[in-house]
C-alpha positions in Angstrom: -72.9 23.8 85.3 -70.7 26.6 84.1 -72.0 29.7 82.4 -70.8 28.8 78.9 -72.6 25.5 79.0 -75.8 27.3 80.1 -75.4 29.7 77.1 -75.0 26.7 74.7 -78.1 25.0 76.2 -80.1 28.3 75.9 -79.2 28.6 72.2 -80.1 24.9 71.7 -83.5 25.2 73.4 -84.3 28.6 71.8 -83.5 27.4 68.3 -85.6 24.2 69.0 -88.6 26.4 69.9 -88.4 28.4 66.7 -87.8 25.5 64.4 -90.4 23.2 66.1 -93.2 25.8 66.1 -92.3 27.1 62.7 -92.0 23.7 60.9 -94.9 22.3 62.9 -97.1 25.2 61.9 -96.4 24.6 58.2 -97.1 20.9 58.4 -100.2 21.4 60.6 -101.5 24.0 58.1 -101.1 21.5 55.3 -102.7 18.7 57.2 -105.6 20.5 58.8 -106.2 23.1 56.1 -105.5 26.1 58.3 -105.5 29.8 57.3 -102.2 29.6 55.4 -99.4 32.2 55.2 -100.7 34.5 57.9 -101.0 31.8 60.5 -97.5 30.5 59.6 -96.0 34.0 59.9 -97.6 34.6 63.2 -96.5 31.2 64.6 -92.9 31.9 63.6 -93.0 35.5 65.0 -94.5 34.4 68.3 -92.0 31.5 68.6 -89.0 33.8 67.9 -90.3 36.3 70.4 -90.5 33.7 73.1 -87.1 32.2 72.2 -85.3 35.6 72.2 -87.0 36.8 75.3 -86.3 33.6 77.2 -82.6 33.4 76.2 -81.5 37.0 75.9 -80.3 37.3 79.5 -78.4 34.0 79.2 -76.9 33.8 75.8 -77.9 37.0 74.1 -80.7 35.3 72.2 -79.0 34.7 68.9 -81.1 31.7 67.8 -79.5 31.9 64.4 -76.0 31.1 63.0 -76.1 34.2 60.8 -76.7 36.4 63.9 -73.9 34.6 65.7 -71.5 35.2 62.8 -72.2 39.0 62.6 -71.8 39.2 66.4 -68.4 37.5 65.9 -67.4 39.9 63.2 -68.4 42.9 65.2 -66.5 41.7 68.3 -69.4 40.7 70.5 -68.4 37.0 70.9 -65.2 35.0 70.6 -64.5 32.6 67.8 -64.6 29.5 70.1 -67.9 30.6 71.7 -69.4 31.4 68.3 -68.6 27.9 67.1 -70.3 26.5 70.2 -73.3 28.7 69.6 -73.7 27.5 66.0 -73.3 23.9 66.9 -75.9 24.3 69.6 -78.3 26.0 67.2 -77.9 23.3 64.6 -78.5 20.5 67.2 -81.6 22.3 68.5 -82.9 22.6 64.9 -82.2 18.9 64.2 -84.0 17.9 67.4 -87.0 20.0 66.3 -87.1 18.2 63.0 -87.0 14.8 64.7 -89.9 15.8 67.0 -92.0 17.3 64.2 -91.5 14.2 62.2 -92.4 11.9 65.1 -95.6 13.8 66.0 -97.0 14.1 62.5 -96.1 10.6 61.3 -98.4 9.4 64.2 -101.4 11.3 62.8 -103.6 10.0 60.0 -102.6 11.9 56.8 -99.5 13.3 58.6 -97.0 11.5 56.4 -98.5 13.1 53.3 -98.4 16.5 54.9 -94.8 16.0 55.8 -94.0 15.1 52.2 -96.0 17.9 50.7 -94.2 20.5 52.9 -90.8 19.0 53.1 -91.3 18.7 56.9 -92.0 22.4 57.0 -88.6 23.3 55.5 -88.5 26.8 53.9 -88.3 26.2 50.1 -88.4 28.3 47.0 -91.7 29.0 45.3 -92.4 27.2 42.1 -90.6 28.8 39.2 -88.6 31.2 41.4 -85.0 31.6 40.2 -82.0 31.1 42.4 -81.0 34.7 42.1 -84.4 35.9 43.3 -84.4 33.5 46.2 -80.9 34.6 47.2 -81.8 38.3 47.0 -85.0 37.8 49.0 -83.0 36.0 51.8 -80.4 38.7 51.8 -82.8 41.6 52.0 -85.1 40.1 54.5 -82.3 39.0 56.8 -80.9 42.5 56.5 -84.2 43.8 57.9 -84.2 41.2 60.6 -80.7 41.9 61.7 -81.3 45.6 61.6 -84.2 45.0 64.0 -81.9 42.9 66.3 -79.2 45.6 66.5 -81.8 48.4 67.0 -83.8 46.6 69.7 -81.3 44.3 71.4 -77.7 45.7 70.8 -78.2 49.5 70.9 -78.3 50.7 74.5 -80.7 53.5 73.4 -83.3 51.0 72.3 -86.7 50.5 74.0 -87.0 47.2 75.9 -89.0 45.4 73.3 -86.3 43.2 71.8 -88.1 39.8 71.7 -91.4 41.4 70.6 -89.8 43.6 68.0 -87.6 40.8 66.5 -90.5 38.4 66.4 -92.8 40.9 64.6 -90.0 41.5 62.1 -89.8 37.8 61.3 -93.6 37.5 61.0 -93.7 40.5 58.6 -90.7 39.1 56.6 -92.6 35.7 56.1 -95.6 37.5 54.8 -93.4 39.1 52.2 -91.0 36.4 51.4 -92.8 33.2 52.3 -94.1 32.5 48.8 -90.8 33.5 47.2 -88.0 31.9 49.2 -89.8 30.4 52.2 -88.4 33.3 54.2 -86.0 31.2 56.3 -83.6 34.0 57.2 -81.8 31.5 59.4 -79.5 28.6 58.3 -80.5 26.5 61.3 -84.2 26.9 60.5 -83.6 25.3 57.0 -80.9 22.8 58.1 -82.7 21.0 60.9 -85.9 20.0 59.1 -84.0 19.7 55.8 -81.7 17.1 57.3 -84.4 15.1 58.9 -86.8 15.5 56.0 -84.2 15.0 53.2 -84.9 18.4 51.6 -81.9 20.1 50.1 -83.4 22.3 47.3 -81.0 25.3 46.9 -79.8 24.6 50.4 -76.6 26.7 50.0 -78.8 29.8 49.4 -80.2 29.5 52.9 -76.7 29.8 54.3 -75.2 32.4 52.0 -78.3 34.7 51.9 -78.9 35.0 55.6 -75.2 35.4 56.4 -74.6 38.1 53.8 -77.8 40.0 54.8 -76.8 39.8 58.5 -73.3 40.9 57.9 -74.4 43.9 55.8 -77.0 45.0 58.3 -74.9 44.3 61.4 -71.7 46.1 60.1 -73.7 49.0 58.9 -75.4 49.5 62.2 -72.2 48.9 64.2 -70.1 51.4 62.3 -72.6 54.1 61.3 -75.5 54.1 63.8 -74.3 52.8 67.2 -72.8 55.1 69.7 -69.1 54.5 70.3 -69.8 53.3 73.8 -71.8 50.3 72.4 -69.1 49.2 69.9 
């Protein structure tokens, strides 16, 4: 198996881990009456920490189409490889949605929990406007991407990339979960949205994360990174 195929598989599996644990935590919380937003945030954060740590030395640990796009724009990945990464991420997310659906449909009350949560798909809070959801996704993805560049891209960074990035996602969900669902990742919304048939404001979960990632990544690349890291 060549190295490029290994990178694609790493992105597929890493995105599967994030989406399976994240969506599963939301559905499980609804079904078993868990501790709510805190548990969901921690589950996402831990899953992303594991996914990034496990794939960083193989693929760079993008696990997010928005991250791949900013790495493309800043010259860290070729266009063809970026396309392969994004396809792999979306496939991993779809597979996660299929598995979450299969598991919880087999549990009494699971179908109701799936319906109530949209299969764990990040969705806007009741009464939240499109502009508010979009701005929330932009700003929170800016923070997440800044954490990625500062802990994983910058050669001066401490070796805490997976841990730091996971903590950032968990904190972002605590802030934005009730507002936008705090997806910060087009694949996270796409996989369970496709399998669960949830398309509420779906475009926002592509535009918001991509815009936020581009602003943060380009800012860090041009104004904070040392020239040797560009």
